[in-house]
N, C-alpha and C positions, 0 to 999 in steps of 0.2 A: 403584697409586695409590688414595687414599681417594676416597670419593664427592665430597667437597669439591673435590679436585684434578680429578677426572673432569669435574665440572660446569664448572669454569672452563676446562678444556682443550677441551671440546666446544663451549662457548658463550663465547668471549672477549667482553669487555665491548662491543666495537663491535657484535657480532651481537646481544647481549642488548638493547642500546639501540635497535637497529633494530626488533627484535620488539616492544619496549615502545612505541615511537612508533606502530607499526602498530596495536597494541591500543588506544592512546589515541585515535587518529584514528577507528578503527571505533566506539568507544564514543561519541565526540562526535557523529558522524554519526547514529548510532542514536538518541541522546537528542534531537538537533536536529530530526529528522524524525519523531519518535514521534507517532503519531496516537492520542491518548488517547480521543477520541470513539469510535473504532473498537473498541479493546480493552475499554474500560469498557462500551460498549454490548453487546459480545459477552458479557461476563460477566453483565451485568444482564438483558438481554433474551433471550439464547439459553440460557445455562446456568441462571440462576435462573428466568427467565420460563417456561421449558419444563419445569421440575421442581416448583417450589413456588409459582410465580405472582409477583404484584406484591409485591416486598419492602418497598416504601414503605407499603403497606397492612398488611402483616404485622408491621411494626415495633411497632405499638401493640396487637397482638393476643394478648399473653401470656395474659390472662384467658380468652380464647376457645379458644386452641389448647393451652395447658398446657406443662408442662415437657418432656414427651417430644418434642414438635415442635421444641423448641429445639435438640436435638442434630442433627436433620435440617437445620434452618436453618443451624446452625454448619458442617456439612460442605459444604453448597452455597455458603455465603458464602466459605469458604476456597477451594473449587474455582473459584468465579467470579473470584476475585482472581488466579488463576494467571498471566495474561499482562498484568496491569496494570503501570504504571510503578513501583508500590510492591512488586512481587513478582517481576517478570521476571528480576531478577538472581539469583534462586534457582538458575537453570540454570548460573550460573557456579560453583556449588558442586560440580557433578557431577565435573569433573576431579579435584578434591582427594579425593573419595570413591572414585571408580573406580580411581584410581591408588594406593589404599592397600592393594591386594591384594599378596600376596607369593608366595613359592615354594610355599606350602601351598594355592594355589588361591584360592578366593573367601572363605575363612574370615575373614581379617583385614578384608576389605572389608565383610563382613556385620557384624562387630563395630564397624567404623567407622560404618556406617550406623545401628546401634543407638545409638551414642554421639551421633551427629548428631541423631537423633530425640529423644533424651533432652533435648538442649539446647533444641530447639524446644518441647517440652512444658513444661519448667521455666519458660521465659519467658512463654509464652502462658498457662500456668496462673496465674502470678503476676499477669499483667495482668487475667485473669478475676476474681481475688480483688478487685483494685482496683475493677473495674467493679461487682462485686456490692456492695461497701461504698458506692459512689457512689449506686447506685439510678438509676431512670429520670430523675429530675430532675437529678441530677449529670451524667449522661451527656449529657443534652440540652444542657447548657452546653458540655461537651467537644466535642459534635458541631457547634457553630456554625462556620460556614465559616472565619472568620478564625482561630479556635482550631485547628481540625483541619489547616488548611494550614500554619500556623506550626509546629505539632507535627511535621508531615510534613517540612517543610524542615529543621528542626533535627535530627530523628532520622536521616533519610537522608543528610544532609550529613556527620554524624558517622560514620555507618556507612561511608560512602564513604571518608572519611579513614582509618579503621581498615583497610579493605580495601587501600588504596593502600600503607600502611605495611607491612602483612603481605605484599603482593605484592613490595614492595621487599626485604624480608627473604628471601623465597623466591628472588628473582632475584640475590641477592648484592650488592645496592647498599649494604646496611647491615651488611656483615660486621664492620666495625670496632666498631660499637655492639654487635652480637651477641656478639663475643668478650669484651666486658667482663663478661658474666654468667658465673656459675660453670658448670662442665661439667655438674653435676647439673641445674641449671635448663635449660640448653640441651637436655639429653637428655630431660627431662620434656616440653618443648614440641615436641620432634621426634617424639614418639610419635604414631602415626596416630590413636589413640583420643582423645588430647588435642586434636589439630587438628580432628578431626571434631566433638568436643563444642563447641569454640569456633565452628566454622562453624554448628552448629545454634543456638547462642546468638545469633549474628548474624541468622539467618533468623527466629528467634522474635521478635526485636526489630522485624522488618518489620511485625508486627501492631500494635506500639505506635505506629508512625508512620503507619499506613495511613489515608488519607482517603477511600478508595473507598466510594461511597454504600451499596452492598450490605452491606459490612462494618459501616458505621456504623449501618445499620438493624438488623442483627443484634445489634449492641452494645446498642442500645436495648431490644430484646426480652430479651436475656440479663439486663440490669440490672433489668428490671421485676420479676424474682423477688425482688429485695432479699436475695439469698443468696450470700455469697462462695464457698461450696463449689460451689453450682450454677454460678456464674459461671466458676470455675476449670475445671469439667468440660466445659462447652460450649465454652469458649475453647480448650481443648486439642484438642477435636475439630476446631475451626476450623483449628488449627495443622496437624493431620494433612491436612486438606483442601487447605491452601495448598501442601503439598509432594507431593501425590499424583501429579501428572503427572511431576514431577522424579524421584520414586521409581520410577515405572514405567520411565522412560528409563534410570535407573541399573540396574535389574534386567535390562533388555534388554541393556545393554552387558555386564553380567557373564555373562549367558546366552550371548551370541554370542562373547565373547572373554575369558572368565574365565581359562582356562589360558594363553592367549597373554599376557594382562596380567601374570599371575603370573611367567612366564618373563622377560618384559621388565623387570619390577620388580627382579628379581635381577640381570639382566645389565646393564641401563642405567637405574638408578634416577634418574639426573640428568635424563633426559628428562621424567619425571613432575614433577620439581621445576619445570622450565621451564613445562610446560603449566599446572600449578596456579598458578604465579606470574602468568602472563599472564592467566589467567581472573580472578584477583583484581584485577589492574590494570584490566581491562576493566569489571568490575562496579563497582569503586570510582569509576572515572572517570565512568561513566554516572550514578551516584547524585549525585556532586558537581556535574556539569554540569546534569543535569535538575532536581534539587531545590534546588540552591544557586545556581550562577552564572546560570543562565537566568532565575531569578526576580529575583535582585538587579539584574542588568544588562539584563534584557529581551532576551536573546540566544537564546531558544529558540523553539519553535513555528514552525519554518521552513516546513513544509508549509502551515500556515494563513496565514502572512504572504505566501507565494507564490501563494496561492489554489488550491493543488493539492487541498486537502480542507478 
């Protein structure tokens, strides 16, 4: 049987729907009980505070600290954002990358990770150019609370929708639509490097919507140089910082199970398709609920409303 037939034989629609509903419920619970004070505080006070100090004070210190410090600020700003609500979905990308290995071992997975990183760097670099042209005064307008929250809600809701559609394609819910495209188009988008590049593009866009204070303070510092090239450089370093922990987990998975993953990818590739699809559904649901529905209908912040934290 073909991979398509194997997938549908191993996971009939009833089973896939049950798995999907489980992923949606998990994502909604995670979004509803998300304690942003805890994770944002960890990033700002623990990660940034114990390495470079008070980022609020550093934001306007470009003249004092210079260009070189901007790259350090960028790396810490990216790392500090790791577990925030605007970046935690990055971990949903691990299954799609880890499952891209093949019978050759970890070679294809490493190529996929390279394509993923390239996608992150292209988007963050472009955003850095934009910030460099804006300058400190322009970024100050962008950093106003109403603007940055509106930007976050729009960007992450759209990203969530894209992830849901992609997850639906992976899980076979949209096969009729997929079959309308040419075989060449389907083959192109089925390539692991193509998927990895698109995943990286999505993660790069996390920075565009990010309202996290440490990131916004770094953005002010970077824009103070009034240099689009410098802005691109430091923003790409920030992009690497935001995927650093995810990358570490990815390499640990390859180190511990690279050969087994390769064999499984050859023998039962349909399992990886299921895992990747469910991860995308989970991440997409989280974004849509946390950044979209919860704000529009005031149905989020459960822990705060219950007085738990």
